[in-house]
DRENDO-1510 file (C-alpha; in Angstrom, 1 decimal, always signed):
<recs>
REC; n; res; u; v; w
REC; 1; MET; +127.8; +81.9; +107.3 .
REC; 2; SER; +127.5; +78.9; +109.9 .
REC; 3; PHE; +126.9; +75.3; +108.4 .
REC; 4; HIS; +123.8; +75.3; +110.5 .
REC; 5; ALA; +120.9; +76.7; +108.4 .
REC; 6; ILE; +118.1; +78.7; +109.3 .
REC; 7; ASP; +114.6; +78.1; +108.3 .
REC; 8; GLN; +112.7; +81.1; +107.7 .
REC; 9; ALA; +109.0; +81.9; +109.0 .
REC; 10; PRO; +106.4; +82.5; +106.0 .
REC; 11; ALA; +107.1; +85.8; +104.7 .
REC; 12; ARG; +104.4; +87.7; +105.6 .
REC; 13; LEU; +103.9; +91.7; +106.4 .
REC; 14; ASN; +104.1; +92.4; +109.2 .
REC; 15; ARG; +104.5; +96.1; +109.8 .
REC; 16; SER; +101.3; +96.7; +111.8 .
REC; 17; GLU; +99.1; +94.2; +114.1 .
REC; 18; LEU; +95.9; +95.4; +115.4 .
REC; 19; ALA; +94.0; +94.5; +118.9 .
REC; 20; VAL; +90.9; +94.0; +118.1 .
REC; 21; PRO; +88.8; +92.5; +121.5 .
REC; 22; GLY; +86.5; +89.5; +120.7 .
REC; 23; SER; +83.9; +91.0; +123.0 .
REC; 24; GLN; +83.2; +93.8; +120.8 .
REC; 25; PRO; +81.7; +92.8; +117.3 .
REC; 26; GLN; +80.9; +96.1; +116.3 .
REC; 27; MET; +84.8; +96.8; +116.2 .
REC; 28; PHE; +85.4; +93.9; +113.3 .
REC; 29; GLU; +84.3; +95.5; +110.2 .
REC; 30; LYS; +86.2; +98.7; +110.8 .
REC; 31; ALA; +89.2; +96.5; +111.2 .
REC; 32; ALA; +88.8; +94.6; +108.1 .
REC; 33; GLN; +88.5; +97.8; +106.1 .
REC; 34; SER; +91.6; +99.3; +107.6 .
REC; 35; ASP; +95.1; +99.3; +106.0 .
REC; 36; VAL; +96.4; +97.1; +109.2 .
REC; 37; ASP; +98.5; +93.9; +108.2 .
REC; 38; VAL; +97.7; +91.8; +110.4 .
REC; 39; ILE; +94.6; +91.9; +113.1 .
REC; 40; PHE; +94.2; +89.9; +115.9 .
REC; 41; LEU; +91.2; +89.3; +117.7 .
REC; 42; ASP; +91.3; +89.1; +121.6 .
REC; 43; LEU; +90.3; +86.6; +123.6 .
REC; 44; GLU; +92.6; +87.4; +126.5 .
REC; 45; ASP; +93.2; +90.7; +128.3 .
REC; 46; ALA; +90.7; +92.9; +126.8 .
REC; 47; VAL; +87.8; +90.7; +127.6 .
REC; 48; ALA; +86.1; +90.0; +131.1 .
REC; 49; PRO; +85.4; +86.7; +132.2 .
REC; 50; ASP; +82.1; +86.9; +131.8 .
REC; 51; GLU; +82.1; +87.6; +128.4 .
REC; 52; LYS; +84.8; +85.4; +127.3 .
REC; 53; ALA; +82.2; +82.2; +125.9 .
REC; 54; GLN; +80.5; +85.3; +124.1 .
REC; 55; ALA; +83.7; +86.6; +122.9 .
REC; 56; ARG; +84.6; +83.3; +121.4 .
REC; 57; LYS; +81.4; +82.7; +119.6 .
REC; 58; ASN; +81.9; +86.2; +118.1 .
REC; 59; ILE; +85.3; +85.6; +116.8 .
REC; 60; ILE; +84.3; +82.6; +115.2 .
REC; 61; LYS; +81.0; +83.8; +113.4 .
REC; 62; ALA; +83.7; +86.9; +112.3 .
REC; 63; LEU; +86.1; +84.6; +110.8 .
REC; 64; ASN; +83.3; +82.7; +108.9 .
REC; 65; GLU; +81.1; +85.8; +107.8 .
REC; 66; ILE; +83.5; +88.8; +107.6 .
REC; 67; ASP; +85.4; +89.5; +104.0 .
REC; 68; TRP; +88.5; +90.1; +105.6 .
REC; 69; GLY; +90.5; +90.4; +102.4 .
REC; 70; THR; +94.3; +89.6; +102.3 .
REC; 71; LYS; +94.9; +90.4; +105.8 .
REC; 72; THR; +96.5; +88.0; +108.2 .
REC; 73; MET; +94.2; +86.9; +110.8 .
REC; 74; SER; +95.0; +85.4; +114.5 .
REC; 75; ILE; +93.6; +85.5; +117.7 .
REC; 76; ARG; +95.1; +85.4; +121.1 .
REC; 77; ILE; +93.7; +82.5; +123.0 .
REC; 78; ASN; +93.8; +83.0; +127.1 .
REC; 79; GLY; +97.1; +81.5; +129.1 .
REC; 80; LEU; +97.8; +78.0; +129.7 .
REC; 81; ASP; +97.3; +78.4; +133.5 .
REC; 82; THR; +93.4; +79.1; +132.8 .
REC; 83; HIS; +90.5; +77.2; +131.9 .
REC; 84; TYR; +89.5; +79.3; +128.8 .
REC; 85; MET; +92.7; +78.2; +127.0 .
REC; 86; TYR; +91.9; +75.1; +125.7 .
REC; 87; ARG; +88.1; +76.2; +124.2 .
REC; 88; ASP; +89.5; +78.9; +122.7 .
REC; 89; VAL; +91.8; +76.6; +120.7 .
REC; 90; VAL; +89.4; +73.7; +120.1 .
REC; 91; ASP; +86.5; +75.8; +119.6 .
REC; 92; VAL; +87.8; +78.2; +116.9 .
REC; 93; VAL; +90.1; +76.0; +115.2 .
REC; 94; GLU; +87.4; +73.4; +114.7 .
REC; 95; GLN; +84.8; +75.6; +113.6 .
REC; 96; ALA; +86.6; +78.4; +112.1 .
REC; 97; GLY; +90.0; +77.3; +111.0 .
REC; 98; GLU; +90.2; +77.9; +107.5 .
REC; 99; ARG; +90.3; +81.7; +107.6 .
REC; 100; LEU; +92.4; +81.4; +110.7 .
REC; 101; ASP; +96.6; +82.3; +110.0 .
REC; 102; LEU; +97.9; +82.6; +113.4 .
REC; 103; ILE; +97.4; +81.6; +117.3 .
REC; 104; MET; +98.8; +84.2; +119.5 .
REC; 105; ILE; +100.1; +82.4; +123.0 .
REC; 106; PRO; +100.4; +85.1; +126.0 .
REC; 107; LYS; +102.7; +84.8; +128.5 .
REC; 108; VAL; +104.8; +81.7; +127.0 .
REC; 109; GLY; +107.1; +81.0; +130.0 .
REC; 110; THR; +108.8; +77.5; +128.6 .
REC; 111; ALA; +109.3; +75.3; +125.4 .
REC; 112; ALA; +106.6; +73.3; +127.1 .
REC; 113; ASP; +103.9; +75.6; +126.6 .
REC; 114; VAL; +104.8; +75.8; +122.9 .
REC; 115; TYR; +104.9; +71.9; +122.7 .
REC; 116; ALA; +101.0; +71.4; +125.0 .
REC; 117; ILE; +99.0; +74.0; +122.1 .
REC; 118; ASP; +101.4; +72.4; +119.0 .
REC; 119; MET; +100.0; +68.9; +120.1 .
REC; 120; ILE; +96.0; +70.4; +120.5 .
REC; 121; VAL; +96.4; +72.3; +117.0 .
REC; 122; THR; +98.1; +69.1; +115.2 .
REC; 123; GLN; +95.4; +67.2; +116.3 .
REC; 124; ILE; +92.4; +69.4; +115.5 .
REC; 125; GLU; +94.1; +70.1; +112.0 .
REC; 126; ASP; +94.7; +66.0; +111.4 .
REC; 127; ALA; +90.9; +65.2; +112.7 .
REC; 128; MET; +89.5; +67.9; +110.8 .
REC; 129; GLY; +91.6; +67.2; +107.2 .
REC; 130; LEU; +92.6; +71.1; +107.3 .
REC; 131; LYS; +95.4; +71.7; +104.7 .
REC; 132; LYS; +96.4; +74.6; +106.0 .
REC; 133; ARG; +99.1; +75.1; +109.0 .
REC; 134; ILE; +98.3; +77.4; +111.9 .
REC; 135; GLY; +101.2; +79.4; +112.8 .
REC; 136; PHE; +102.1; +80.8; +116.1 .
REC; 137; GLU; +102.9; +84.1; +117.4 .
REC; 138; HIS; +104.1; +84.0; +121.3 .
REC; 139; ILE; +104.1; +87.0; +123.3 .
REC; 140; ILE; +107.0; +87.6; +125.1 .
REC; 141; GLU; +106.1; +89.4; +128.8 .
REC; 142; THR; +107.2; +87.5; +131.7 .
REC; 143; ALA; +110.9; +87.2; +133.7 .
REC; 144; LEU; +110.7; +83.6; +132.7 .
REC; 145; GLY; +109.7; +83.6; +129.0 .
REC; 146; MET; +112.4; +86.6; +128.5 .
REC; 147; GLN; +114.6; +83.3; +130.6 .
REC; 148; ASN; +114.0; +80.9; +128.2 .
REC; 149; VAL; +113.4; +83.1; +125.0 .
REC; 150; SER; +115.7; +81.1; +122.9 .
REC; 151; GLU; +114.2; +77.8; +123.7 .
REC; 152; ILE; +110.6; +78.9; +123.3 .
REC; 153; ALA; +111.9; +80.8; +119.3 .
REC; 154; ALA; +112.7; +77.2; +118.7 .
REC; 155; ALA; +110.1; +74.8; +120.2 .
REC; 156; SER; +107.9; +74.5; +116.8 .
REC; 157; LYS; +107.7; +74.6; +113.5 .
REC; 158; ARG; +104.6; +76.6; +113.7 .
REC; 159; ASN; +106.5; +79.8; +115.3 .
REC; 160; GLU; +105.9; +83.2; +112.9 .
REC; 161; SER; +106.8; +85.6; +115.0 .
REC; 162; LEU; +107.8; +86.8; +118.4 .
REC; 163; HIS; +106.2; +90.1; +120.5 .
REC; 164; PHE; +107.5; +91.5; +123.4 .
REC; 165; GLY; +104.8; +92.6; +125.9 .
REC; 166; VAL; +106.1; +95.1; +127.4 .
REC; 167; ALA; +102.9; +95.7; +130.3 .
REC; 168; ASP; +102.7; +92.3; +131.8 .
REC; 169; TYR; +106.7; +92.3; +131.1 .
REC; 170; ALA; +107.0; +95.5; +133.6 .
REC; 171; ALA; +104.6; +93.5; +136.2 .
REC; 172; SER; +106.7; +90.4; +136.3 .
REC; 173; THR; +109.9; +92.1; +136.6 .
REC; 174; ARG; +108.2; +94.2; +139.2 .
REC; 175; ALA; +109.7; +97.4; +137.3 .
REC; 176; ARG; +109.0; +100.8; +138.7 .
REC; 177; THR; +106.5; +101.7; +136.2 .
REC; 178; THR; +102.7; +102.1; +135.6 .
REC; 179; ILE; +103.0; +103.2; +131.7 .
REC; 180; ILE; +102.5; +101.0; +128.4 .
REC; 181; GLY; +105.7; +101.2; +126.5 .
REC; 182; GLY; +106.3; +104.8; +127.0 .
REC; 183; VAL; +110.2; +105.9; +128.5 .
REC; 184; ASN; +110.5; +107.2; +132.5 .
REC; 185; PRO; +112.6; +109.9; +133.5 .
REC; 186; ASP; +114.2; +108.2; +136.1 .
REC; 187; TYR; +116.0; +105.9; +133.5 .
REC; 188; SER; +118.3; +108.6; +132.7 .
REC; 189; VAL; +122.0; +109.2; +133.1 .
REC; 190; LEU; +123.3; +112.8; +134.0 .
REC; 191; THR; +126.4; +114.3; +133.2 .
REC; 192; ASP; +129.5; +116.0; +134.7 .
REC; 193; PRO; +129.1; +119.4; +135.2 .
REC; 194; ASP; +131.0; +121.7; +132.4 .
REC; 195; ALA; +132.9; +124.5; +132.8 .
REC; 196; ASN; +130.0; +126.4; +133.7 .
REC; 197; ASN; +129.1; +123.8; +136.7 .
REC; 198; ALA; +125.8; +122.5; +133.9 .
REC; 199; ARG; +124.6; +119.3; +134.3 .
REC; 200; GLU; +122.4; +117.5; +131.2 .
REC; 201; THR; +120.1; +114.6; +132.0 .
REC; 202; HIS; +119.8; +112.5; +129.1 .
REC; 203; TRP; +116.5; +109.6; +128.9 .
REC; 204; GLY; +116.8; +106.6; +128.2 .
REC; 205; ASP; +115.1; +103.5; +127.0 .
REC; 206; MET; +114.5; +101.2; +129.7 .
REC; 207; TRP; +113.4; +98.3; +127.5 .
REC; 208; HIS; +116.1; +98.4; +125.1 .
REC; 209; TYR; +118.0; +94.8; +126.6 .
REC; 210; ALA; +114.5; +92.9; +126.6 .
REC; 211; LEU; +113.6; +93.7; +123.4 .
REC; 212; ALA; +117.1; +93.6; +121.9 .
REC; 213; ARG; +117.8; +90.1; +123.5 .
REC; 214; MET; +114.3; +88.8; +121.7 .
REC; 215; VAL; +115.2; +90.5; +118.9 .
REC; 216; VAL; +118.4; +87.9; +118.6 .
REC; 217; ALA; +116.2; +85.1; +119.8 .
REC; 218; ALA; +113.7; +85.7; +117.0 .
REC; 219; ARG; +116.2; +86.3; +114.0 .
REC; 220; ALA; +118.4; +83.4; +115.3 .
REC; 221; ASN; +115.6; +81.1; +114.7 .
REC; 222; GLY; +114.4; +82.4; +111.4 .
REC; 223; LEU; +111.1; +84.6; +113.1 .
REC; 224; ARG; +109.8; +88.1; +112.8 .
REC; 225; PRO; +110.4; +90.4; +116.2 .
REC; 226; ILE; +107.4; +92.5; +116.7 .
REC; 227; ASP; +107.2; +95.2; +119.4 .
REC; 228; GLY; +104.3; +95.6; +121.5 .
REC; 229; PRO; +101.8; +97.8; +122.4 .
REC; 230; PHE; +101.8; +101.5; +123.3 .
REC; 231; GLY; +99.4; +102.7; +125.5 .
REC; 232; ASP; +98.9; +106.5; +125.0 .
REC; 233; PHE; +96.7; +106.4; +121.8 .
REC; 234; GLN; +96.6; +110.4; +121.9 .
REC; 235; ASP; +100.6; +110.8; +121.4 .
REC; 236; PRO; +101.4; +110.0; +117.9 .
REC; 237; ASP; +104.9; +111.3; +118.2 .
REC; 238; GLY; +105.6; +109.3; +121.3 .
REC; 239; TYR; +104.5; +106.1; +119.6 .
REC; 240; ARG; +106.5; +106.8; +116.4 .
REC; 241; ALA; +109.8; +107.4; +118.7 .
REC; 242; ALA; +108.9; +103.8; +120.2 .
REC; 243; ALA; +108.3; +102.5; +117.0 .
REC; 244; LYS; +111.9; +103.9; +115.4 .
REC; 245; ARG; +113.7; +102.6; +118.2 .
REC; 246; ALA; +112.1; +99.1; +117.9 .
REC; 247; ALA; +112.9; +99.2; +114.3 .
REC; 248; VAL; +116.2; +100.0; +114.4 .
REC; 249; LEU; +117.1; +97.1; +117.0 .
REC; 250; GLY; +115.3; +95.0; +114.2 .
REC; 251; CYS; +111.9; +94.4; +114.6 .
REC; 252; GLU; +109.8; +94.5; +111.4 .
REC; 253; GLY; +106.3; +95.6; +113.0 .
REC; 254; LYS; +104.3; +96.7; +115.9 .
REC; 255; TRP; +101.0; +96.3; +117.7 .
REC; 256; ALA; +98.4; +99.2; +117.2 .
REC; 257; ILE; +95.9; +98.9; +120.2 .
REC; 258; HIS; +93.9; +101.7; +118.4 .
REC; 259; PRO; +93.1; +102.1; +114.9 .
REC; 260; SER; +95.1; +105.4; +114.7 .
REC; 261; GLN; +98.0; +103.8; +115.2 .
REC; 262; VAL; +97.9; +101.4; +112.3 .
REC; 263; ALA; +99.2; +104.5; +110.1 .
REC; 264; LEU; +101.8; +105.4; +112.1 .
REC; 265; ALA; +103.2; +101.5; +112.1 .
REC; 266; ASN; +103.0; +101.1; +108.8 .
REC; 267; GLU; +104.7; +104.3; +107.6 .
REC; 268; VAL; +108.1; +103.7; +110.4 .
REC; 269; MET; +108.5; +100.4; +109.3 .
REC; 270; SER; +108.2; +100.5; +106.0 .
REC; 271; PRO; +111.7; +101.5; +104.3 .
REC; 272; SER; +111.4; +104.7; +102.6 .
REC; 273; GLU; +111.6; +105.6; +99.0 .
REC; 274; ALA; +115.3; +107.1; +99.4 .
REC; 275; GLU; +115.9; +103.7; +101.1 .
REC; 276; VAL; +114.8; +101.2; +98.5 .
REC; 277; THR; +116.5; +103.1; +95.8 .
REC; 278; LYS; +120.1; +103.5; +97.8 .
REC; 279; ALA; +119.5; +99.7; +97.9 .
REC; 280; GLU; +118.8; +98.9; +94.6 .
REC; 281; ARG; +121.9; +101.3; +93.3 .
REC; 282; ILE; +124.1; +99.0; +95.8 .
REC; 283; LEU; +122.9; +95.8; +94.4 .
REC; 284; ALA; +123.6; +97.1; +90.9 .
REC; 285; ALA; +127.0; +98.6; +92.1 .
REC; 286; MET; +127.9; +95.0; +93.4 .
REC; 287; ALA; +126.2; +93.3; +90.4 .
REC; 288; GLU; +129.1; +95.8; +88.2 .
REC; 289; ALA; +131.8; +94.4; +90.5 .
REC; 290; GLU; +131.0; +90.9; +90.7 .
REC; 291; ALA; +131.3; +90.9; +87.2 .
REC; 292; ALA; +134.9; +92.9; +87.3 .
REC; 293; GLY; +135.8; +89.6; +89.4 .
REC; 294; LYS; +135.7; +92.1; +93.0 .
REC; 295; GLY; +134.5; +91.4; +95.9 .
REC; 296; ALA; +133.8; +95.3; +97.1 .
REC; 297; VAL; +133.4; +98.3; +95.7 .
REC; 298; SER; +133.3; +102.3; +96.5 .
REC; 299; LEU; +129.5; +103.9; +96.1 .
REC; 300; ASP; +129.1; +107.7; +96.9 .
REC; 301; GLY; +132.3; +107.4; +99.3 .
REC; 302; ARG; +131.5; +104.0; +101.1 .
REC; 303; LEU; +132.9; +101.0; +100.8 .
REC; 304; ILE; +130.0; +98.2; +100.3 .
REC; 305; ASP; +130.7; +94.6; +99.9 .
REC; 306; TYR; +128.7; +91.3; +100.1 .
REC; 307; ALA; +127.3; +92.0; +103.4 .
REC; 308; SER; +126.1; +95.0; +102.3 .
REC; 309; ILE; +124.1; +93.0; +99.2 .
REC; 310; ARG; +122.3; +91.6; +102.4 .
REC; 311; GLN; +121.1; +94.3; +103.4 .
REC; 312; ALA; +120.6; +95.6; +100.6 .
REC; 313; GLU; +118.1; +92.6; +99.8 .
REC; 314; VAL; +116.3; +92.8; +103.1 .
REC; 315; LEU; +114.7; +96.0; +102.5 .
REC; 316; VAL; +114.3; +95.5; +98.4 .
REC; 317; GLU; +112.3; +92.8; +99.3 .
REC; 318; LYS; +110.4; +94.6; +102.1 .
REC; 319; ALA; +109.4; +96.8; +99.6 .
REC; 320; ARG; +108.7; +94.2; +97.0 .
REC; 321; GLN; +106.0; +92.4; +99.8 .
REC; 322; ILE; +104.3; +96.5; +100.9 .
REC; 323; ALA; +103.6; +96.8; +96.7 .
REC; 324; ALA; +102.6; +93.0; +96.7 .
REC; 325; GLY; +100.4; +93.7; +99.7 .
</recs>
């Protein structure tokens, strides 16, 4: 390992993250009673300009009055390029900061964006005497943000997670798509003709590079990488496939833009019973090997070593978090 130590963000279950518009207070109680890990009450894209002031009031009231249980609560503020942002931060943190765990910052482009919000939040917390420090979630959804993703990830001690905002990212890069988080038949390869002159088309994942780059930046700075929205909430199979691709790359959670997607995210982003059992067997086998003075051992016909321990510990710890939650 490098001599450089990586501080890990606070451990939170973040398998599923439900978006709830601040302008739709009738949805708040249902969200509070759901099985989602994290809720972000939205003041940005899901709220029309004329409704933003009222949405802010709705969120403050809800944070103070609704029993959210042990759920992690976040708000998505408006962008730094709008005149709504400062009121989102000041009003919500001053009036409901005790129940707020995270602030989601959209369209983060540079480390200076993070610094600006950090300064405001720190002053409010100090002035109000708040003991708990609010964490930051950053949506990487522009070409500028992706270019600077490593600097953004390291910009504040408040940072907890990076999220891939696929729709705005597609618009920013002028990608030829209008879908949100799905695949595109044009992003494919055509095989060479076989003996019968037949050819096959294999679709690819057009978001692979962007998501993988964000995962590396997140993990290198001790943050949680979270995959963003999948727009077609009537396509559970498509959602599950997208979540699985993200999980394979290292994401530990995915957004739900509809309550029906919460169970899907929790399912995919939770280790299976078989995976946990195997991880526990790996740890037991390595403990025996270590006691015998060995650094590696065979289990089920495969070599396992200290790298296997680190992989197994991640799965077992996630299972423990889920059981405790």
